[in-house]
N, CA, C and O of each residue as an XYZ file, in Angstrom:
344
protein
N      95.368    208.316    156.589
C      94.267    207.446    156.201
C      94.424    206.086    156.869
O      95.542    205.642    157.127
N      93.328    205.439    157.141
C      93.367    204.152    157.846
C      94.014    203.040    157.026
O      94.463    202.048    157.601
N      94.076    203.175    155.702
C      94.703    202.122    154.899
C      96.183    201.973    155.221
O      96.767    200.928    154.935
N      96.793    202.974    155.800
C      98.200    202.900    156.178
C      98.409    202.015    157.401
O      99.545    201.690    157.744
N      97.337    201.627    158.050
C      97.431    200.797    159.249
C      96.978    199.355    159.017
O      96.924    198.569    159.962
N      96.660    199.005    157.796
C      96.178    197.648    157.519
C      97.220    196.594    157.892
O      96.853    195.486    158.283
N      98.477    196.906    157.783
C      99.522    195.932    158.129
C      99.548    195.642    159.626
O     100.112    194.629    160.042
N      98.961    196.495    160.434
C      98.975    196.333    161.892
C      97.777    195.552    162.425
O      97.725    195.248    163.617
N      96.830    195.228    161.581
C      95.617    194.522    162.001
C      95.976    193.114    162.443
O      96.672    192.391    161.729
N      95.498    192.723    163.632
C      95.809    191.407    164.182
C      94.562    190.544    164.398
O      94.664    189.419    164.886
N      93.407    191.060    164.043
C      92.145    190.324    164.181
C      91.429    190.381    162.832
O      91.657    191.302    162.048
N      90.564    189.400    162.560
C      89.853    189.398    161.280
C      89.115    190.713    161.031
O      88.402    191.221    161.896
N      89.306    191.247    159.828
C      88.701    192.519    159.467
C      88.171    192.440    158.042
O      88.889    192.040    157.126
N      86.928    192.818    157.862
C      86.317    192.920    156.546
C      86.238    194.388    156.174
O      85.643    195.187    156.897
N      86.842    194.743    155.038
C      86.805    196.110    154.525
C      85.988    196.072    153.239
O      86.288    195.293    152.335
N      84.962    196.904    153.154
C      84.113    196.914    151.967
C      84.106    198.298    151.348
O      84.026    199.304    152.054
N      84.190    198.344    150.029
C      84.151    199.607    149.302
C      83.505    199.354    147.948
O      83.701    198.301    147.341
N      82.743    200.318    147.488
C      82.157    200.242    146.154
C      83.047    201.020    145.196
O      83.512    202.114    145.515
N      83.279    200.453    144.028
C      84.129    201.107    143.032
C      83.537    202.455    142.610
O      84.271    203.394    142.301
N      82.199    202.541    142.601
C      81.556    203.795    142.186
C      81.326    204.767    143.345
O      80.538    205.704    143.215
N      82.002    204.556    144.470
C      81.899    205.461    145.613
C      82.411    206.845    145.206
O      83.565    206.972    144.798
N      81.573    207.883    145.309
C      82.023    209.213    144.886
C      83.018    209.856    145.857
O      83.722    210.791    145.475
N      83.089    209.382    147.085
C      84.004    209.939    148.086
C      85.345    209.221    148.054
O      86.396    209.860    148.106
N      85.313    207.890    147.967
C      86.526    207.074    147.894
C      86.406    206.202    146.638
O      86.068    205.023    146.735
N      86.682    206.776    145.466
C      86.490    206.033    144.214
C      87.463    204.865    144.071
O      88.569    204.876    144.611
N      87.016    203.871    143.331
C      87.779    202.644    143.169
C      89.208    202.831    142.708
O      90.105    202.129    143.175
N      89.438    203.771    141.794
C      90.800    203.956    141.287
C      91.768    204.403    142.386
O      92.981    204.262    142.230
N      91.249    204.937    143.493
C      92.113    205.391    144.585
C      92.442    204.279    145.576
O      93.152    204.518    146.553
N      91.941    203.074    145.342
C      92.087    201.976    146.305
C      93.274    201.059    146.057
O      93.484    200.120    146.826
N      94.049    201.294    145.024
C      95.109    200.348    144.676
C      96.075    200.086    145.835
O      96.441    198.937    146.080
N      96.487    201.120    146.540
C      97.375    200.941    147.695
C      96.705    200.158    148.807
O      97.331    199.309    149.441
N      95.439    200.439    149.044
C      94.683    199.733    150.088
C      94.515    198.256    149.744
O      94.650    197.389    150.607
N      94.222    197.982    148.487
C      94.050    196.594    148.060
C      95.346    195.823    148.247
O      95.330    194.694    148.737
N      96.454    196.413    147.867
C      97.749    195.745    148.025
C      98.082    195.539    149.501
O      98.579    194.477    149.877
N      97.819    196.528    150.332
C      98.070    196.390    151.766
C      97.198    195.289    152.367
O      97.660    194.526    153.215
N      95.950    195.205    151.937
C      95.052    194.161    152.437
C      95.539    192.780    152.018
O      95.429    191.828    152.790
N      96.070    192.660    150.820
C      96.588    191.365    150.347
C      97.787    190.898    151.155
O      98.047    189.697    151.242
N      98.516    191.828    151.744
C      99.714    191.490    152.507
C      99.401    190.994    153.923
O     100.274    190.440    154.589
N      98.169    191.188    154.382
C      97.792    190.800    155.738
C      96.689    189.748    155.674
O      95.582    190.036    155.220
N      96.985    188.532    156.126
C      95.974    187.459    156.059
C      94.757    187.703    156.950
O      93.751    187.007    156.807
N      94.822    188.658    157.850
C      93.676    188.973    158.713
C      92.667    189.893    158.029
O      91.549    190.064    158.513
N      93.065    190.481    156.907
C      92.222    191.485    156.251
C      91.623    190.921    154.969
O      92.335    190.390    154.116
N      90.312    191.045    154.848
C      89.636    190.700    153.607
C      89.015    191.984    153.066
O      88.175    192.607    153.715
N      89.439    192.362    151.876
C      88.902    193.572    151.261
C      88.004    193.190    150.106
O      88.417    192.487    149.183
N      86.778    193.658    150.166
C      85.806    193.388    149.116
C      85.484    194.698    148.411
O      85.082    195.675    149.044
N      85.665    194.709    147.101
C      85.330    195.884    146.296
C      84.248    195.468    145.313
O      84.452    194.580    144.485
N      83.109    196.113    145.413
C      82.002    195.828    144.504
C      81.963    196.897    143.413
O      82.468    198.002    143.611
N      81.381    196.584    142.288
C      81.323    197.558    141.201
C      80.364    198.706    141.511
O      80.594    199.838    141.086
N      79.297    198.423    142.245
C      78.296    199.435    142.564
C      78.011    199.432    144.055
O      78.264    198.442    144.743
N      77.500    200.511    144.535
C      77.142    200.613    145.942
C      77.198    202.037    146.452
O      76.609    202.367    147.481
N      77.918    202.882    145.716
C      77.995    204.280    146.135
C      78.735    204.434    147.448
O      79.545    203.583    147.817
N      78.462    205.507    148.144
C      79.096    205.774    149.434
C      78.125    205.383    150.534
O      77.056    205.978    150.670
N      78.499    204.386    151.315
C      77.635    203.846    152.376
C      76.314    203.349    151.808
O      75.254    203.568    152.394
N      76.383    202.687    150.675
C      75.180    202.285    149.964
C      74.849    200.821    150.080
O      74.595    200.315    151.174
N      74.851    200.147    148.969
C      74.448    198.749    148.823
C      72.987    198.553    149.232
O      72.652    197.607    149.944
N      72.136    199.451    148.776
C      70.705    199.310    149.048
C      70.126    198.233    148.139
O      70.427    198.184    146.947
N      69.308    197.387    148.705
C      68.658    196.335    147.938
C      67.351    196.845    147.365
O      66.578    197.515    148.050
N      67.112    196.525    146.110
C      65.831    196.883    145.502
C      64.727    196.091    146.171
O      64.864    194.889    146.399
N      63.659    196.749    146.476
C      62.511    196.073    147.051
C      62.625    195.798    148.537
O      61.636    195.423    149.166
N      63.809    195.975    149.121
C      63.984    195.698    150.544
C      63.428    196.832    151.400
O      62.888    196.600    152.482
N      63.566    198.054    150.905
C      63.127    199.179    151.730
C      63.856    199.174    153.057
O      65.070    198.974    153.103
N      63.135    199.388    154.117
C      63.750    199.412    155.442
C      63.495    198.120    156.213
O      63.838    198.026    157.392
N      62.902    197.135    155.567
C      62.604    195.899    156.273
C      63.657    194.835    156.039
O      64.135    194.670    154.917
N      64.016    194.130    157.060
C      64.937    193.010    156.944
C      66.358    193.421    156.599
O      66.606    194.527    156.121
N      67.281    192.509    156.852
C      68.684    192.818    156.556
C      68.926    192.879    155.053
O      68.375    192.086    154.289
N      69.737    193.808    154.653
C      70.100    193.953    153.257
C      71.342    193.156    152.929
O      71.881    192.444    153.776
N      71.787    193.278    151.705
C      72.940    192.522    151.221
C      74.170    192.761    152.082
O      74.830    191.806    152.492
N      74.488    194.010    152.360
C      75.716    194.311    153.103
C      75.659    193.735    154.521
O      76.681    193.290    155.043
N      74.503    193.737    155.137
C      74.379    193.150    156.469
C      74.582    191.644    156.422
O      75.214    191.072    157.310
N      74.045    190.995    155.381
C      74.227    189.545    155.249
C      75.701    189.200    155.023
O      76.200    188.225    155.583
N      76.391    189.984    154.217
C      77.815    189.748    153.974
C      78.608    189.922    155.273
O      79.442    189.083    155.610
N      78.347    191.007    155.995
C      79.071    191.273    157.235
C      78.815    190.179    158.270
O      79.747    189.722    158.932
N      77.574    189.764    158.411
C      77.258    188.698    159.373
C      77.895    187.378    158.967
O      78.383    186.641    159.823
N      77.899    187.072    157.687
C      78.559    185.855    157.211
C      80.050    185.878    157.499
O      80.621    184.867    157.907
N      80.680    187.017    157.291
C      82.100    187.158    157.597
C      82.350    186.938    159.089
O      83.255    186.192    159.462
N      81.550    187.583    159.942
C      81.732    187.445    161.387
C      81.510    186.014    161.854
O      82.256    185.512    162.694
N      80.486    185.353    161.315
C      80.233    183.964    161.693
C      81.412    183.079    161.325
O      81.826    182.239    162.124
N      81.963    183.254    160.122
C      83.096    182.460    159.690
C      84.326    182.756    160.536
O      85.046    181.832    160.915
N      84.583    184.026    160.841
C      85.725    184.385    161.676
C      85.611    183.758    163.057
O      86.606    183.288    163.609
N      84.408    183.747    163.621
C      84.203    183.147    164.936
C      84.404    181.640    164.889
O      84.991    181.066    165.806
N      83.922    180.990    163.829
C      84.106    179.548    163.682
C      85.583    179.202    163.571
O      86.046    178.258    164.211
N      86.328    179.954    162.770
C      87.755    179.692    162.607
C      88.503    179.910    163.911
O      89.432    179.164    164.221
N      88.114    180.915    164.674
C      88.768    181.190    165.949
C      88.490    180.072    166.942
O      89.382    179.704    167.706
N      87.283    179.522    166.956
C      86.965    178.453    167.892
C      87.671    177.150    167.540
O      87.833    176.285    168.400
N      88.093    176.999    166.289
C      88.826    175.803    165.882
C      90.290    175.845    166.298
O      90.959    174.811    166.319
N      90.791    177.023    166.627
C      92.211    177.157    167.009
C      92.470    176.670    168.392
O      93.608    176.714    168.860
């Protein structure tokens, strides 16, 4: 599993998982969460809802960026800003 490689990450990485994911349920993430905490390059976000590859916004339909896209873009923008300050 890829969580065994979190300690090797050398660039900013956002990992997102929903606790109610039927494929990778929240209770199975304890090792991944601990591994992510050990690496300052990794930010792991676990939401209570979202399902598997979900996080659909009500009323958004297929138009415009949804919540998960806004979170990912915000993370990337911040990572780029921090890198340019170095």
